[in-house]
N, C-alpha and C positions, 0 to 999 in steps of 0.2 A: 576710689580710682578703679576703673574697670581693668580687668586683666588684659595684657597685651597679646594679640593673636600672633603666634609665631609661625614661620614657614616650616615645611617639613625638613628642610636641610639643617635647621638649627638643632634637631635632635637626632640626626643620623648617627653621630659618633656613639651616643648612648645606646641607640638601638642595635648597632653593630656589636657592641660589647655584650649586650644582653642576648643577642640572637645567635652567636657562634660560641659554642663551648670550647674551652681550651683543649687543644689537641684534636679537635674535630677535623676530619678529612673533607675537603671541599668536594662537592659533586654538583651535578646539574641534571636532574631528571624530573621535570615537572609533569604532573598528570592532569589531563584535561577531561572535563565532563560537561555535557551540554544537555539541558532539559528544556523541552517545549511544553507549553500549556495553552491550548490543547495541542496534541501532536497529530492533528488530522490534516488531510490533504487540502491544498489551496486555501489555507487560512493564514491570518496574520497573528501569530501566537506571541505570548510572553516568552522571552528567552532568558534563561539563566546560564551563564558561562562561568565555570569554576575552575581555578587552578589550585592544585595542592602541591606542597613541597615536602621533601624529607628533611629531617634535622641536618643542618650543615650544608644544605644546598646553597649554591651561589644565587643571589637574587637575579631576576631577569632584567635585561636592558631593553629588549624588543620582544613584543608578543604579536604574532601574526596568525590569525585563525582563518582558514580557508573554507569557504562554502562552495560546494560543487555547482555546476551550471543549472541543475534542476531547481535550485532556489532562486527566487527573484525578488524584485522590489514591490512592495505593497502599493497598489494603485490608489488605495484609499488613505494612505498616510496623510495626516492633516495637521501636523505640528508646526506652529509658527516658531521660527528659529530665534535664538537669543540675539538681540541686536549687538553690534560691535561695542558700543559704548557701555552697555550693561556687562558684556564679557570683560571688558577692561577693568571695571570696578567690582567684579565678582558679585554682581547683583542681577543675575538672569531672572526673568519673570517666571512664575510658576507654570505659565502656559507653555514654556519651552522645555520643561522637564519631561523626559521620556523614560526615566528609570532611576536606579539607585546602585551604589557600589558599596562593597564591604571588604575589609581586610583584617585578618587576625595576625597581630605582630607581637614582638616581645614587650611592647609598651601597652598592650591591650588592644581592644577592638577599635578600628577606625571605620567610619561610614560617612556617606554623604550622597548628594543627588548627582544625577547625570543629565546634562542639558544637551539639546540639539541646536546647531547653528545653521544659518541659511546656506553656508557652503558645505553642508553635510559632514561636519566634524562633531565629535562628542567631547564635551567638557566634563571631566570626571573629577569630583571633589571628594576628598577623604579628610574627615575631621576626627580628632581624638584628644586624649588627655584632658577631658572635661571641657572641650571646646577651645583649648589654648593652642592646639596645633592644627594646621590646615595645609594639605597638599593638593595641588591641581595637576591633572594629567590631561593630555589631549589625544584623542583617538580619531581615526578617520577610516572611510571605506575606499577601497581601491579595486578596480577591475583586474581580473586575473586572466592570463593567457588562454586558459581553457574555457572561457566564457562565464566562469563563476566570479566570485568577488572575495576579497580579503577584508577582514576587520583588523585594524592595526592600532597598537598603542606602542609608541616609540619614546626613546629618551627617558626611560624610567630611572629613578634614583637608586643608588646602592642601599636599598632598605629591605631588610629581611622580613619575611612573613611566612607563616605556616600554610595560609590559604588566602585566596582573594577571589572575589566574584563580582560580576556585573549582571544585574537583572534589568532587561528592557521590557517595558510594558507591552501589552498586546492591543489588538484592535487598531484604531486609527492612530495610535501612538507607536505602533510597531513598523519599522521600515522593512521588515522581512516578510516574505510570502513563501510558505512551504511548497514543496513540489506537488504537481497535480497527480502524480502516480504514487501509489503506496509502495512501500519497500523500506529497506534499510540503507541509509546513506552515510558515508564516512565524512566527518568533519575533522580536518587535520590542523593541528596547531604546530607552528614552527617558532622556535624560541632561540634567542641569543642571550647568553648570560653577560654579567658585568665583566667577566674574564674572556669574553668572545667565544665561549663554548657554544656549540650548537646542539639542539635536541628537538625531537618531534614527538608528538603524542596524538592519538586518534580517538575521537569519540564517535561511537556508532549511534545514529539517531534513527528510530523506526517511525515511519509515517503510516498512519492507519486511517480508517474511516472511508475507504474507497468503495464504490459500488462494484460488485463482482461482475465479471464478464465471462460466464461459462460458455464453452462451445461444445457441440456434440461431435466428438471425434469420429464416431461410426455408429451405425444402427443396423441390427440384423434380427431375423426371425429364426427360431429353431427349425421351423418347417414352413418355408415360403409357400408351399402348396398344401392345402388341407382338404381331406375328404370328410364331408359331413356324414355323420352316422344317421341311422334311421330315426332315433328318438331325440338326439341332442347334437349340438355342434361339437366337433372335435376340439381338443385343447391345444393351445400353442403358447409359446413364450417369446415376448419381445425383449431384446436387450439393447442398451445404449450406453456409450462410454462418454462421460463428461470430463472436460479438462479441468474443471474447478467446481466447487460447491456453489449451487445457485440458491435463489429464494424459493422457487417452486417449479414443478414440471407438470405438464398436462399431456396425456396421450389420448389421441382421438382416432376412432375407426371410421373411415369414410368409404362409401361405395362409389366406384368410378363407372360412369355410363357415358356412352357416346350418343348424343341427341343432335341430329341435323349437323353432324360434323364437329360438334363442340363437346369437349369433355366436361361433364357435370360431376361435381363432388358433393355427395350427400352425407352429412355427418350422422352416424348411427348412434355412437356414444362417445363421451369424453370423460376422462377420469384423472384424478391427481395421481402422481407417481413419484418414484424415488428421485432425489435431487443431490445425491452425494457425489463427491469427486470419485471418479473411477466408474466401474461397470454397475449399472442398475438393471433391474428386470421387472417385467409385469406379465403374469400368467393370465390368459383370457380364454374364453370359449367362443367358437364360431356360431354364436347364437345371441338373440336379443329377447329378453323376457320370456325365455323358454322356447322361442321359435328359432329354428335353424336359419342361418344365413342362406340366401339364395346363391346358387352357383354364379360365379362371376369374378370380376376384378375389384380388389379393394386396396386401400393403403392405410397404414398406421402412421400417424403423424405425431412426432415428439417435439414439443415446444418447451424450451427452458427459459426461465426468467431470472433476472439478476436479484441480488438480495434486496434491492429497493423496488422490485416489481416491474422493472423495464424488460421488454422482450430482448433476448440475447441471441438465441439461435433456434432454428427449426429445420428438421430433417424428417424424411419419410422412408418407409420400407414397404415394398409391394407384397401383397398377399393375394393368392388365387384360391378360391373355394370351388371345389368340384364335387359332383354328386358321388355319394358313397355307395350307390346301389350295387356295384360289382365288388365291393370290398370283401364280402364274405364268399365270393365264388371260389372254386378250387384253384389251386395254383396253376400257372400256365404250364401245360404239358404238350410238347410238340409231338403230334401223332400224324399218321398218314391220313390223307383226305378220305372222307366218306362220300357216298354217292351224291353228286350235285353240290359238293362242298367247295365254295369258291375260294376260301382263305385257309383251308387245311386245318380248321379248328375242330372238326368233327361235329359241328352244329348242323351242318348241311345247309344248302341254299346259298343265297347271295352273301357276299362278304359283309361281316359286321365289324371288321377292323380290329378285333382284339387279339386274335391269334391264340386264344385260350379256350379250353373246354370248360 
């Protein structure tokens, strides 16, 4: 004769006696943990939700886990639900299974499959005691006022456990889609005990794998105007402030010229540069391959790219290069005019506009 399969209620009394030590003070403070695999943005992960209890905790009657509105429904979810007839006979097909459940109880470990139904319910089975005991629980999804949703398991039996967990598979068997933006999100559990006590617990879930979007907060030159020296170009330093670390940065020096009313940009050189969050800098000379830059107007263009190599931001700083021929002349000394000196600089003759000897 095959052993008869018992319902969970048939062993509740024994479980209660084993699960609550004499003299234990009843409490209710379940702890919630949530794990995603993978925990990357805009993916349909496998989700493991675990509740753990302290010795003497009153068993829960209602479990409600709230996902904030950044989480959504997986558009590629493709599980065929368990037909009503199969649900009634506890014979749901394997194609409707989307996960598994587990509970650690005074009677040992209970485990079983989790099935999906066409009306978006979860059928949760727990079997233990060598297959002699089976319990069935029903969960469902419910829209929340803030635009998120709740995963709810209600009408649980007064059955103690040290921990319980449900793992839903990923990919096309996962109804959940993670947020598009990376960051840490709170998932809040609301619980009601068999004695109608209330408790909450929060699991912080970090979503990763997003492409960075660094922006250039500002860019500036130590010396926006450079005098080129007789033998080589003068040195200058370009600085830029990044809002976040990027994948790469390139700095280009361009000559600006007006030709027939159009501004033409001619790239002289382009170099890789710093990409760290915060202030970066690049020292350069106003020369190319040993030749001084011609006097004129230039710009240094800073382009930053994301960690995946996409253009993220581009900003430029103006640079003016002037001839350094007068750089070594004496300091400007105001003196009285010489004979025929039009600008009082003692050079004599027509004005040369510098006002210095």
